[in-house]
C-alpha positions in Angstrom: -26.2 8.4 8.6 -22.9 7.3 7.1 -21.5 10.3 5.3 -19.5 9.4 2.2 -17.1 11.3 0.0 -16.9 9.8 -3.5 -14.0 10.4 -5.8 -13.6 9.1 -9.3 -12.6 11.0 -12.5 -15.4 9.4 -14.5 -18.7 11.0 -14.0 -20.6 7.9 -15.1 -18.9 5.8 -12.5 -19.7 8.4 -9.8 -23.3 8.4 -10.8 -23.5 4.6 -10.7 -21.8 4.3 -7.3 -23.9 7.2 -5.9 -27.1 5.4 -7.1 -26.0 2.1 -5.5 -25.1 3.8 -2.2 -28.4 5.7 -2.3 -30.2 2.3 -2.0 -28.7 2.1 1.5 -31.0 4.2 3.7 -28.2 4.8 6.2 -25.7 6.1 3.6 -25.5 9.6 2.2 -23.0 10.9 -0.4 -22.1 14.4 0.9 -19.4 15.3 -1.6 -18.0 14.2 -5.0 -14.6 14.8 -6.5 -13.1 14.2 -9.9 -9.5 14.1 -8.8 -7.4 13.4 -5.8 -6.6 17.0 -4.8 -10.3 17.9 -4.8 -11.0 14.7 -2.8 -8.5 15.8 -0.1 -9.9 19.3 0.1 -13.5 18.0 0.3 -12.5 15.5 3.0 -11.0 18.2 5.1 -14.1 20.4 4.6 -16.8 17.8 5.1 -15.0 15.3 7.4 -17.1 12.4 6.1 -17.2 9.0 7.7 -15.8 7.3 4.6 -13.7 8.5 1.6 -14.4 6.1 -1.3 -11.5 6.7 -3.7 -10.8 5.5 -7.2 -7.1 4.5 -7.5 -6.4 6.1 -10.9 -7.2 9.8 -11.0 -5.4 12.7 -12.6 -3.2 15.0 -10.7 -3.1 13.3 -7.4 -4.2 9.6 -7.6 -6.4 7.8 -5.1 -3.4 6.2 -3.3 -1.7 9.5 -2.5 -5.1 11.2 -1.7 -5.9 8.4 0.7 -2.6 8.8 2.5 -3.2 12.5 2.9 -6.8 12.0 4.1 -5.6 9.4 6.7 -2.9 11.9 7.8 -5.1 15.0 8.0 -8.6 13.7 8.6 -8.1 10.8 11.0 -11.8 10.4 11.6 -12.4 9.4 8.0 -12.0 5.8 6.9 -10.5 5.3 3.5 -11.7 2.7 1.1 -10.3 2.1 -2.4 -12.4 1.4 -5.6 -10.4 -1.2 -7.5 -10.4 -3.2 -10.7 -8.8 -6.6 -11.2 -5.9 -4.9 -13.0 -4.9 -2.8 -10.0 -4.0 -5.5 -7.4 -0.3 -4.4 -7.5 -1.4 -1.2 -5.7 -2.9 -3.0 -2.7 0.4 -3.2 -0.7 0.9 0.6 -1.0 -2.8 1.3 -0.1 -2.4 -0.9 3.0 0.7 0.9 4.2 -1.1 4.2 3.6 -3.9 3.3 5.9 -6.8 2.2 3.7 -9.1 -0.2 5.4 -11.4 -1.2 2.5 -11.0 -2.5 -1.1 -14.1 -2.6 -3.2 -14.6 -3.9 -6.7 -16.1 -1.4 -9.2 -17.9 -4.2 -11.1 -18.8 -6.1 -8.0 -22.2 -6.9 -6.4 -24.0 -3.6 -5.4 -24.8 -5.2 -2.0 -21.1 -5.8 -1.5 -20.4 -2.1 -2.1 -22.9 -1.1 0.5 -21.7 -3.7 3.0 -18.1 -2.5 2.5 -18.9 1.1 3.1 -20.9 0.1 6.3 -18.0 -2.1 7.5 -15.2 0.5 7.1 -17.5 3.2 8.6 -17.9 1.0 11.6 -14.1 0.6 12.1 -13.9 -2.8 10.4 -11.8 -4.0 7.5 -13.5 -5.0 4.2 -11.7 -6.7 1.4 -13.9 -7.7 -1.5 -13.7 -11.5 -1.7 -13.1 -11.4 -5.5 -10.3 -8.8 -5.0 -8.8 -10.9 -2.2 -8.9 -14.1 -4.4 -7.3 -12.2 -7.3 -4.6 -10.6 -5.2 -3.7 -13.9 -3.5 -3.7 -15.8 -6.9 -1.5 -13.1 -8.3 1.3 -14.1 -6.0 1.8 -17.1 -8.4 4.8 -19.2 -7.3 4.9 -17.4 -4.0 1.4 -18.4 -3.1 2.3 -21.7 -1.5 5.1 -20.0 0.5 2.9 -17.2 1.6 0.2 -19.6 2.6 2.6 -21.7 4.7 3.9 -18.5 6.3 0.4 -17.3 7.1 -0.4 -20.7 8.7 2.7 -20.6 10.7 1.9 -17.0 11.9 -1.6 -17.9 12.9 -0.5 -21.1 14.6 0.8 -19.0 17.6 -2.7 -17.6 18.2 -5.1 -19.2 20.7 -8.2 -20.9 19.3 -10.3 -17.8 20.3 -7.8 -15.4 18.6 -7.9 -17.5 15.4 -11.7 -17.3 15.5 -11.6 -13.6 15.9 -9.1 -13.3 13.1 -11.4 -15.3 10.8 -14.3 -12.9 11.6 -12.0 -9.9 11.0 -11.3 -11.5 7.6 -15.0 -11.7 6.9 -15.2 -7.9 7.4 -17.1 -7.9 10.7 -16.8 -4.9 13.1 -16.1 -5.3 16.8 -19.8 -5.1 17.7 -20.6 -7.7 15.1 -17.9 -10.0 16.3 -19.1 -9.6 19.9 -22.6 -10.5 18.9 -21.4 -13.6 16.9 -19.2 -14.9 19.8 -21.4 -13.7 22.6 -18.7 -11.5 24.1 -18.6 -7.9 25.3 -17.2 -5.4 22.8 -14.3 -4.5 25.1 -13.2 -8.1 25.1 -13.3 -8.3 21.4 -11.3 -5.1 21.1 -8.6 -6.6 23.3 -8.6 -9.8 21.2 -8.2 -7.8 18.0 -5.4 -5.7 19.4 -3.6 -8.9 20.6 -4.1 -10.5 17.1 -2.7 -7.5 15.3 0.3 -7.4 17.7 1.0 -11.2 17.5 0.8 -11.2 13.7 2.9 -8.1 13.4 0.5 -6.2 11.2 -0.6 -2.6 11.2 -4.3 -2.8 10.6 -7.3 -5.0 10.2 -7.0 -5.2 6.4 -3.5 -6.6 6.7 -4.8 -9.1 9.3 -7.7 -10.0 6.9 -5.2 -10.8 4.2 -3.3 -13.1 6.6 -6.6 -14.8 7.4 -7.3 -15.3 3.7 -3.8 -16.7 3.1 -4.0 -19.0 6.1 -7.3 -20.4 4.9 -9.4 -19.0 7.8 -11.8 -17.3 5.4 -13.4 -19.0 2.5 -13.4 -17.1 -0.8 
């Protein structure tokens, strides 16, 4: 079972997300919090596989709570619940170690898929969130796209293929199955891609893949 901590200051949102996750037979919500401080304490107590955090919460917001959970409960993957109005926070969440960005109003199947992905060590960026964030760069979009294409140009064809699958949110075992490789080889490819792109984690790599046009939104 994938054990999930759910944190949102709105009880109705928590109830809705809990119901959606309950449709996944392999997912169990083991704790709920209405603010960031409670989320950190519950993460430390329950050590869930995934902490699913609303960005805006009283006291300690989801960004700060996520950073603290990453620091003190390294076995817990952090995914942020976002809205279209909160894309400005993505950069901070990335630097804080979050590996998932899920849209509150998105497809329920996408929410389940995202939780499964981050629990398995993969990155998951909701395609709608990714599109909105990238579009939000405005005049910088062309420059960022050109920069991403230049950065990915140094990768081998296989590394570019792996990067595209990382951008789609696939885990190492899923990439291995897709490309008919052993998991250890995929892990080596992913490490090499992160190093050559100069990014810290799979979500940052996924954004480069989106900007370079390796993933269709």
